[in-house]
N, C-alpha and C positions, 0 to 999 in steps of 0.2 A: 580213252579219256580217263584221266586220273581221278581218284576219289575226290580230291579237293576241287577240281574243275567241275566234276559232276555235281557236287553239292552246291557250288556257286550257281550252276545252271538251273538247278531246281529252285533255289532261292529267288533267282531272277524271274522264273516262270510264275512262281507263287505271287511275287510282288505285282507282276503284270495282271494276272487274273484277279487278284484281290483288289487292285486299283480299279479295274474295269467294273467289278461288282459294285464298288462304292459309287462310282460316277455313272453307272449305267442309267439310261433314261427309263423312268417308270413307264409301265404299259398302261397303268390305270391310276387316275387321280380321284380322290374323294374330297369334295368341297362341302362346307356347311353353309347354310343360310337360314333366314327367318322361317318359322313354321306357319306361314300364312300365304294365302293366295293373293299375290300382289302383282299388278301388271309390270311394275318396275323390275321386280325380280325375274319375271318371265322373260322380259326383253333382255335382261342381263345374261340369263342362262343361254338364250339363243346365241348371243355374242361369244361368250366364253366357250361354249360347246364347239362353235365354229373354229375358234382359235386352236383348241386342243385337237380337233380333227385334222387341222393342217399340220400338226406336229405328230400325228399318228398315235395319239393317246386317248384312251377311253375315259369318259368323264361320268362320275356318279355324284348326284346331289343328295345330301341328307338335310333334313329340316328340324330345327330346334328353336326354342326361345332365344332371343337376341343375345342375352348375356352368356348363355350356355354355348352359343356358337363361338364366341370369342375365347372362352375357356378351353373348349375342345381344340380349336385351331392353334392357340398359343402353346398348348401342351402336346401338340403333335398327335392327338387322337384322330384328327383328320389332317389333310394336307394343306388346307388353306380355307379362305372364305371367298364366296362368290363375288360379293360387292359390298364395300364399305367406304366411308369417308376417311380422310386423313386423321380425323379426331381419334381414331382407335390406336394410332401409333404410340400414344402415351399410355395406353392401357394393355397392349399386347406386344411387348418388345420383341417377341420371336417371329412376328409376322413382317414380311418385307413386301413393299408395294411395287407392283409392276408400274413403271412411271408413265403410263399412257392411260388417261381416263376412258372408261367405257360408258360413262353417262355424265350428263350435266343435269343435276337434280334441282328442281325448283321446290322449295319448301314454302307451302302456302297455308294461310289460315282459312278456316271455314266456319260459318256461323248460320244461324237461322235467319231467314229473310225478314222475319218479324222484329228482329233486334236491330237497333240503330248503332252498329259498331263500325268504326272507321279505324284503319291502321296505316302506319307509315313504315314501321320497322318493328323489331322484336320488342323494344321497350313499350310500344303501344299496347302490348298485351298485358301489361302489369296490373291493370284494374280488374282483370277478369279471371274466372275459373277456367283453367286451360286443360283440355283433354290431351294427354300425352301417351302414345303407344309405347309400351315397355320395350327397351332394347335399341331404339333408334337414338344413338348416342348424341348426334348433333342436336336433335330437338330437346332431349333431356338436358343437355348442357346449356343451351340457349335460354331455357325457361326455368333453370334450377332455382332462381331467386324469386320466382313468381308463385302463384297458387296452382301448383301442378295437381292434377287428378289423373293418376295413371290407370291405364286399362290394357287389356291383352292384345288388341289388334284394331285395325282401322274400322272394322264393322262395329265394334263395341264403341268406338269414339262417336260415330254418327248416331248410334242408338241413344247414347247419353246426351248428345246434343239435342236430338229430337224431343227427349223427355225433359229437357231443361235442367239436367243435372250438371251441365257445364255450359259456359257461355260461348266458348270457341274451342276448336281443335286444330292442331297443326299436323299436316301430313305432307308427303310428297304429292305434287300436283297430279301426276298421272294416276297414282293410287287413289287419291281422293275423288277424282272425277269418275273413276271406275266404280268405286263404292257407292257413290250417289246414284248412279244408274242401276247398279245391282240391287240396291235397296229401294229403288223407286222414290227417292227423296229429293230429286233435283228440283222439284217444285217448292220444297220447303227450306232447303239449305243451299247456300250460295258460297262460292269461292270469293274471298276478298282480294282486292288489288291494292298495292302491288305485291308481288311475291316477297316473302320475308328475306329470302336468301337463295342464291343460285350457287351450287357447290359441285365441284367435280367428284366423282366416285370411282374407285379403283378395284381391281382384283388383287388379292393378297395371297402369298404362299408362305409356308413355314420356311425359315431360313435354312433348314437342312436340304432344301431343294435348290441350292445355289446354281447348279448347272442348268436346271430347268428354268429358273428365273432369268438367267442370261439368254437362253434360247427364246423364251417368250418375249423378252424385251426386244431382242433383235427382230423377231417376227412382227411385233406391233410397230416398231420404228419404221420398218419397210412398208407396212400397210398404211401407216400414217402419212408417210411421204408421198405415196402413190394416190392417196385419197380413198383407198379401199376401206380403211378403218371407219372413216366418217360415213361412208355409204352403208357399211354393215350396221353401224349404230342406228342410222336413220331407218333402214329396212326393218330392223328388229322392232323398233317402236311402232312403225306403221303396221306390222303384223299383229302386234298386241292391240293397237287401237281398233283394228278391223274386227276384233272379237268382242268389243264392248257390247253389252246387251242393249 
């Protein structure tokens, strides 16, 4: 083999191995999510962990405040976020949405039973002091022109509501019902009807994982068409509901 051919062969091998290294499937993925115990997040973790198991990838979840979660994921300090709504797409341009929802989230208002409050939509909340958990972007956005009183988590929302520091709080329905039972406040606080909004939520990955995003999309498409994805979502929610206190 001539020196020229030998060098060319080495270059080709280097290119092949280098390309494989770039596009090799990660063996472990780290996702960030809210630093609170919330049934919706628990159900979503069951779903996403099942999906990554099917791809042979280990999943690790780290928890931080909602705004820090977006900062970490957008700057690739972690590989993505467990579950968020499409509203974050304008806030974290480096995150790409896997285009199949893993939850249909009901956003509901809660108030004390002793208060005579009726609602029809988001605008119905305008006369009231509204408890808003930090980092839940959709709730923050929908109530930004109203009297927001922010707090750190859903348990704090119900404590403020019980103490009459706010008139109403908005949470995801599943998380709200869980908190009511956990705090033994279901005799004092009620969920208002109708739900303010029903919105799909998705799993997001950093754009550097383009190959994995394609594989995850194909997997979820196949599961969606077979009905397996819908069944998985339902079973995850039933698992969480069965643990309600």
